Backbone as CSV, one residue per row, in Angstrom:
resi,resn,N_x,N_y,N_z,CA_x,CA_y,CA_z,C_x,C_y,C_z
1,MET,-30.404,-1.659,-10.510,-29.222,-1.320,-9.592,-28.173,-1.292,-10.421
2,ASN,-27.582,0.245,-10.555,-26.514,0.422,-11.472,-25.066,-0.234,-10.842
3,HIS,-24.398,-0.956,-12.409,-22.629,-1.417,-12.311,-21.951,-0.650,-12.607
4,LEU,-21.161,-0.638,-12.094,-20.143,-0.158,-12.456,-19.689,-0.610,-13.885
5,LYS,-19.347,-0.164,-15.024,-18.487,-1.205,-16.752,-17.186,-0.547,-16.381
6,ARG,-16.871,-1.843,-16.930,-14.937,-1.829,-16.472,-14.593,-0.854,-16.711
7,LYS,-15.203,0.465,-17.838,-14.018,1.166,-18.251,-13.955,2.459,-17.550
8,GLU,-15.528,3.079,-16.847,-15.364,3.425,-15.625,-14.215,2.814,-14.222
9,LEU,-14.092,1.530,-14.121,-13.305,1.641,-12.816,-11.860,2.076,-13.315
10,LYS,-11.117,2.380,-14.558,-9.930,3.137,-14.007,-9.923,4.158,-13.281
11,ILE,-10.766,4.601,-13.592,-10.406,5.907,-12.202,-9.972,5.592,-10.716
12,PHE,-10.389,4.469,-10.645,-10.114,3.117,-9.116,-7.910,3.150,-9.463
13,THR,-7.589,2.538,-10.516,-6.442,2.755,-10.907,-5.501,3.728,-10.993
14,THR,-6.387,4.774,-11.387,-5.545,5.990,-11.555,-5.618,6.115,-9.955
15,MET,-6.175,6.736,-9.563,-6.166,6.818,-7.436,-5.113,5.489,-6.575
16,SER,-5.445,4.607,-7.040,-4.612,3.368,-6.513,-2.877,4.143,-6.999
17,PHE,-2.785,4.260,-8.196,-1.598,4.003,-8.555,-0.822,5.139,-7.927
18,PHE,-1.575,7.026,-7.702,-0.734,8.014,-7.539,-0.306,7.746,-5.726
19,ILE,-1.692,6.514,-5.200,-1.140,6.304,-4.165,0.480,5.848,-3.526
20,ALA,0.344,4.493,-4.930,1.596,4.067,-5.200,2.415,4.860,-5.197
21,ILE,2.783,5.962,-6.556,4.167,6.853,-6.343,4.498,7.566,-5.348
22,ALA,2.999,8.184,-4.903,3.237,8.393,-3.512,3.832,7.987,-2.233
23,VAL,4.009,6.142,-2.770,4.205,5.945,-1.132,5.554,5.525,-1.488
24,ILE,5.894,5.163,-2.893,7.804,4.914,-3.483,8.468,6.078,-3.185
25,ILE,7.843,7.521,-3.351,8.643,8.880,-3.414,8.949,9.491,-1.695
26,VAL,7.862,8.871,-0.992,7.458,9.682,0.286,7.855,9.595,1.871
27,ILE,8.125,7.867,1.549,8.099,6.337,2.322,9.815,7.158,2.896
28,PRO,10.346,6.167,1.424,11.515,5.999,1.831,12.475,7.098,2.350
29,LEU,11.676,9.000,1.452,11.870,9.968,1.641,12.270,10.787,3.022
30,SER,11.036,10.219,3.811,10.840,10.710,4.957,11.734,9.814,6.320
31,LEU,11.874,8.389,6.013,13.060,7.675,6.526,14.310,8.994,6.651
32,PHE,14.960,9.042,5.280,16.191,9.489,6.071,16.991,10.791,5.163
33,THR,15.663,11.707,5.461,15.806,12.978,5.132,14.896,13.716,5.985
34,SER,14.263,15.268,5.600,14.484,15.954,6.676,12.561,16.390,6.153
35,ILE,11.814,14.815,5.588,10.148,15.566,5.051,10.070,14.886,6.711
36,PRO,9.368,15.625,7.238,8.799,15.276,8.132,7.813,14.072,8.724
37,ARG,8.142,13.161,9.880,8.020,11.827,9.898,5.744,11.509,9.772
38,GLU,5.388,12.496,10.481,3.807,12.679,9.735,3.826,12.850,8.038
39,LEU,4.166,13.869,7.368,3.599,13.244,6.264,4.158,11.864,6.084
40,GLY,5.125,11.235,5.941,5.251,9.344,6.162,4.210,8.368,6.660
41,SER,3.754,9.204,7.612,2.887,8.644,8.388,1.611,8.533,7.978
42,PHE,1.257,9.401,7.302,-0.406,10.061,6.710,0.247,8.915,5.242
43,ILE,0.856,9.095,4.605,0.709,8.703,3.496,1.083,6.513,3.528
44,PHE,1.447,5.904,4.827,1.150,4.771,4.642,-0.237,4.320,5.765
45,ILE,-0.754,5.484,6.493,-2.790,5.742,6.050,-2.691,5.419,5.296
46,LEU,-2.768,5.980,4.409,-3.579,6.705,2.298,-3.859,5.305,1.972
47,THR,-2.448,4.416,2.460,-1.697,2.795,1.794,-3.619,2.115,2.407
48,LEU,-4.474,2.283,2.944,-5.132,1.151,3.729,-6.396,1.570,2.867
49,VAL,-6.536,3.034,2.520,-6.707,3.231,1.731,-6.844,2.522,-0.084
50,GLY,-5.339,2.948,-0.585,-5.482,2.057,-1.714,-4.668,0.651,-2.639
51,ILE,-4.986,-0.204,-0.740,-5.069,-1.045,-0.650,-7.364,-1.993,-1.405
52,PRO,-7.928,-1.444,-1.487,-9.279,-1.773,-1.795,-9.502,-1.291,-3.163
53,PHE,-9.134,0.059,-3.791,-8.469,0.361,-5.028,-8.369,-0.548,-5.592
54,SER,-7.126,-0.778,-5.478,-5.756,-1.480,-5.813,-7.415,-2.609,-6.597
55,ILE,-6.875,-3.274,-4.877,-8.747,-4.371,-5.470,-9.532,-4.512,-6.969
56,ILE,-10.101,-3.330,-6.306,-11.618,-3.166,-7.254,-10.561,-2.735,-8.722
57,SER,-9.807,-1.816,-8.779,-8.720,-1.736,-9.740,-8.977,-2.730,-10.707
58,MET,-8.146,-3.995,-10.395,-7.926,-5.510,-10.819,-8.461,-6.075,-11.908
59,PHE,-10.108,-5.580,-11.711,-10.826,-5.914,-12.726,-11.039,-4.569,-13.451
60,SER,-10.379,-3.582,-14.081,-10.976,-2.933,-14.603,-9.904,-3.168,-16.236
61,LYS,-10.440,-2.049,-16.851,-9.230,-2.717,-18.339,-7.901,-2.150,-18.640
62,GLU,-7.508,-1.698,-17.902,-6.515,-1.348,-17.154,-5.072,-1.910,-17.963
63,SER,-4.160,-1.541,-18.359,-2.654,-2.408,-18.792,-2.500,-3.085,-17.309
64,LEU,-2.697,-4.514,-17.046,-2.224,-5.373,-16.771,-1.241,-5.543,-15.318
65,LEU,-0.138,-4.858,-16.227,1.215,-4.213,-15.743,1.025,-3.530,-14.579
66,LYS,0.058,-2.559,-15.124,-0.229,-0.910,-14.293,-0.911,-1.722,-13.473
67,ARG,-1.950,-2.439,-13.381,-3.364,-2.832,-12.246,-1.832,-3.571,-10.853
68,ILE,-1.120,-4.878,-11.071,-0.462,-4.923,-11.138,0.750,-4.614,-9.884
69,PHE,1.710,-4.165,-10.553,2.660,-2.635,-9.651,1.726,-2.553,-8.507
70,VAL,0.532,-1.177,-8.563,-0.250,-0.916,-8.331,-0.470,-1.801,-7.287
71,LEU,-0.850,-3.178,-7.286,-1.676,-4.406,-5.808,-0.669,-4.134,-4.984
72,ILE,0.809,-4.612,-5.629,2.151,-4.733,-4.821,2.707,-3.559,-4.359
73,VAL,2.979,-2.290,-4.554,3.105,-1.706,-3.940,1.973,-0.977,-2.795
74,ASN,0.908,-0.920,-3.289,0.234,-1.087,-2.264,0.135,-1.766,-1.031
75,LEU,0.450,-3.185,-1.412,0.421,-3.446,-0.185,1.796,-4.485,0.697
76,VAL,3.006,-3.144,0.297,4.169,-3.901,1.178,4.615,-3.207,2.468
77,PRO,3.967,-1.515,2.106,3.912,-0.928,3.591,3.199,-1.727,5.358
78,ILE,1.314,-1.987,4.695,1.626,-2.747,5.270,1.546,-4.671,5.845
79,SER,2.063,-5.405,4.939,3.185,-6.273,5.004,4.231,-5.859,5.608
80,LEU,4.965,-4.968,5.582,6.346,-5.156,6.242,6.010,-5.022,7.925
81,PHE,4.912,-3.647,7.894,4.446,-4.191,8.720,3.849,-5.090,10.030
82,GLY,3.274,-6.209,9.490,2.354,-6.239,9.661,3.776,-8.205,10.385
83,TYR,5.183,-7.780,9.103,5.859,-8.998,9.443,6.814,-8.611,11.160
84,ALA,7.044,-6.969,11.048,7.614,-6.384,12.019,7.061,-7.311,13.366
85,ILE,5.382,-6.649,13.229,4.382,-7.272,14.440,4.872,-9.186,15.119
86,ILE,5.315,-9.937,13.661,5.405,-10.940,13.939,6.442,-11.168,14.415
87,MET,7.139,-11.349,13.784,8.841,-11.518,14.513,9.176,-11.254,15.758
88,ASP,8.431,-9.703,16.275,8.519,-8.945,17.876,6.928,-9.651,18.415
89,PHE,6.688,-10.518,18.403,5.935,-11.577,18.549,6.727,-12.648,18.946
90,ILE,7.590,-13.923,17.793,7.353,-14.823,18.234,9.126,-14.682,19.604
91,ASP,9.848,-12.588,18.797,11.316,-12.761,19.605,11.140,-12.628,21.322
92,GLU,9.765,-11.978,21.452,9.246,-12.241,22.644,8.726,-13.378,23.470
93,PHE,8.296,-14.400,22.875,7.668,-16.001,23.862,8.123,-17.080,23.116
94,PHE,9.044,-16.725,22.561,9.867,-17.899,22.155,11.650,-17.971,22.402
95,ARG,12.058,-16.668,23.091,12.962,-16.539,23.655,13.268,-17.401,24.588
96,LEU,14.474,-18.050,25.008,14.693,-19.057,25.683,15.179,-17.237,27.123
97,ALA,15.022,-18.525,28.043,14.870,-17.888,29.097,15.999,-17.529,29.700
98,PRO,16.358,-16.741,30.794,17.386,-16.283,31.009,18.136,-17.111,32.164
């Protein structure tokens, strides 16, 4: 079986880096300006691809700072979404009855 060498994993770091840059630029702009919200939604869904790429890129020989930056930025949107769901659940089921 042919295994990927650590040098060849650089492409995963590069792809996840561009996804992370798109997240940093597009999602805040889609919330506060006239950029279509569909583009923000597309970038949010693209982070679901960026997370596995970020995890794979942790084994590459790229800069450690770049790899950690990419992993954190790609995890932020889904983490915020999960936080919102948990807070809604807590608010709904642990609120005192009127």
